[in-house]
C-alpha positions in Angstrom: -64.2 -187.6 -10.9 -66.6 -186.6 -13.5 -66.5 -183.2 -15.0 -70.1 -182.3 -14.2 -69.6 -182.7 -10.5 -65.9 -181.6 -10.3 -66.6 -177.9 -10.7 -68.3 -178.2 -7.3 -64.9 -179.1 -5.7 -64.4 -176.7 -2.9 -61.6 -174.1 -3.1 -60.2 -175.5 0.1 -60.0 -179.0 -1.5 -58.3 -177.5 -4.6 -55.8 -175.6 -2.5 -55.1 -178.6 -0.3 -54.5 -180.6 -3.5 -52.3 -178.0 -5.0 -50.4 -177.0 -1.9 -49.1 -173.8 -0.4 -45.5 -172.9 -0.9 -43.3 -170.3 0.7 -40.1 -168.6 -0.4 -40.4 -169.4 -4.1 -37.3 -168.0 -5.8 -37.2 -166.2 -9.1 -36.8 -162.7 -10.5 -39.5 -162.8 -13.1 -43.0 -164.2 -13.7 -41.6 -167.0 -15.8 -39.0 -168.0 -13.2 -41.6 -167.9 -10.4 -44.1 -169.9 -12.4 -41.4 -172.5 -13.4 -40.3 -172.8 -9.8 -43.9 -173.3 -8.6 -44.5 -176.0 -11.3 -41.3 -177.7 -10.1 -42.9 -178.0 -6.7 -45.8 -179.7 -8.3 -43.9 -182.5 -9.9 -45.6 -185.2 -7.8 -49.1 -183.8 -8.9 -48.4 -183.7 -12.6 -47.1 -186.2 -15.1 -43.5 -185.2 -16.0 -44.4 -184.3 -19.6 -47.0 -181.9 -18.3 -44.6 -179.6 -16.5 -43.2 -177.9 -19.7 -46.6 -177.9 -21.4 -48.1 -176.2 -18.4 -45.4 -173.6 -18.2 -45.7 -172.8 -21.9 -49.5 -172.6 -21.7 -49.3 -170.2 -18.7 -46.7 -168.0 -20.3 -48.7 -167.8 -23.5 -51.6 -166.6 -21.4 -49.4 -164.1 -19.6 -48.2 -162.8 -23.0 -51.8 -161.8 -23.9 -52.3 -159.8 -20.7 -50.9 -160.0 -17.2 -52.9 -162.1 -14.7 -51.8 -159.7 -12.0 -54.6 -158.1 -10.1 -54.5 -155.4 -7.6 -53.0 -155.5 -4.1 -50.1 -157.8 -5.0 -52.1 -160.8 -6.2 -51.4 -162.8 -9.4 -53.7 -165.5 -10.8 -51.7 -167.3 -13.5 -53.4 -170.0 -15.4 -53.5 -171.6 -18.9 -56.1 -170.1 -21.4 -57.8 -173.5 -21.8 -58.2 -176.4 -19.5 -55.5 -178.9 -20.0 -56.2 -181.8 -17.6 -57.0 -185.2 -18.8 -59.8 -187.3 -17.3 -57.6 -189.0 -14.7 -55.9 -185.8 -13.6 -57.2 -183.7 -10.8 -57.6 -179.9 -10.8 -55.8 -177.9 -8.2 -55.0 -174.4 -7.0 -51.5 -173.7 -5.7 -50.8 -170.7 -3.5 -47.2 -169.5 -3.6 -45.3 -166.8 -1.9 -42.4 -165.5 -3.9 -39.2 -164.8 -1.9 -38.8 -161.5 -3.8 -42.2 -160.4 -5.1 -41.8 -159.7 -8.9 -43.5 -157.1 -11.1 -46.6 -158.8 -12.4 -47.9 -155.7 -14.3 -50.8 -155.3 -11.9 -53.2 -152.4 -12.5 -52.0 -150.7 -9.3 -48.3 -151.4 -10.0 -48.0 -153.6 -6.8 -45.5 -156.4 -6.7 -47.0 -159.9 -6.6 -46.5 -161.1 -3.0 -49.1 -163.9 -3.5 -49.6 -166.1 -6.6 -52.6 -168.4 -7.1 -51.8 -170.9 -9.8 -55.1 -172.3 -11.2 -55.2 -175.5 -13.1 -58.8 -176.7 -13.9 -60.4 -179.2 -16.1 -63.2 -177.1 -17.5 -64.0 -173.4 -18.1 -66.8 -173.6 -15.6 -64.6 -174.9 -12.9 -62.0 -172.3 -13.7 -64.5 -169.5 -13.3 -65.8 -171.0 -10.0 -62.3 -171.0 -8.6 -61.4 -167.6 -9.9 -64.6 -166.0 -8.5 -63.9 -167.5 -5.0 -60.3 -166.4 -5.0 -61.2 -162.9 -6.1 -63.9 -162.6 -3.4 -61.6 -163.9 -0.7 -58.8 -161.6 -1.7 -61.1 -158.6 -1.2 -61.9 -159.7 2.4 -59.6 -158.0 4.9 -59.2 -161.0 7.1 -58.1 -163.3 4.3 -56.0 -160.7 2.6 -54.1 -160.2 5.9 -53.4 -163.9 6.1 -51.9 -164.1 2.7 -50.0 -160.8 2.8 -48.4 -161.9 6.1 -47.7 -165.4 4.7 -49.7 -167.1 7.4 -49.2 -170.9 8.1 -50.9 -173.3 5.7 -53.4 -174.5 8.2 -54.6 -171.0 8.9 -55.1 -170.2 5.2 -56.9 -173.4 4.6 -59.1 -172.9 7.7 -60.0 -169.4 6.5 -61.0 -170.7 3.1 -63.1 -173.4 4.6 -64.8 -170.9 6.9 -65.6 -168.6 4.0 -67.0 -171.5 2.0 -69.3 -172.6 4.8 -70.6 -169.1 5.0 -71.3 -169.1 1.2 -73.2 -172.4 1.6 -75.4 -170.9 4.3 -76.4 -168.0 2.0 -77.5 -170.3 -0.8 
């Protein structure tokens, strides 16, 4: 894909590519992120796993990516995909929600791991995720750890609505 069109990849496509994972073990942000990345080994070259973990933890060290209501949005500070690698968003549900230093002190029950190939694409994905998480219907799906198909369908439905307003 070329970078100028790839920021138009739908959030549903990014999540489908990245997957939705349940019962992720770990007692800390780093353990949770490492275990999510382990689930992605078929989506990333092996050498990328450690690099991605390090980049995300460097970003977390600056300021937590935890937002309110038990949501965390970990990501590297800069895009790190090469031309033949595809961006993705992974949704993960920790077995024991960890402290993610959210502004409201909520534990992170839902983690959206964002790996993009450009700042513009990252901002598009981040904006869509933030908007969705503020919608009661979608928030109820993720907080109840709904089945993958229901989460993807809700994202697709929201994106169709956004297209109709443009």
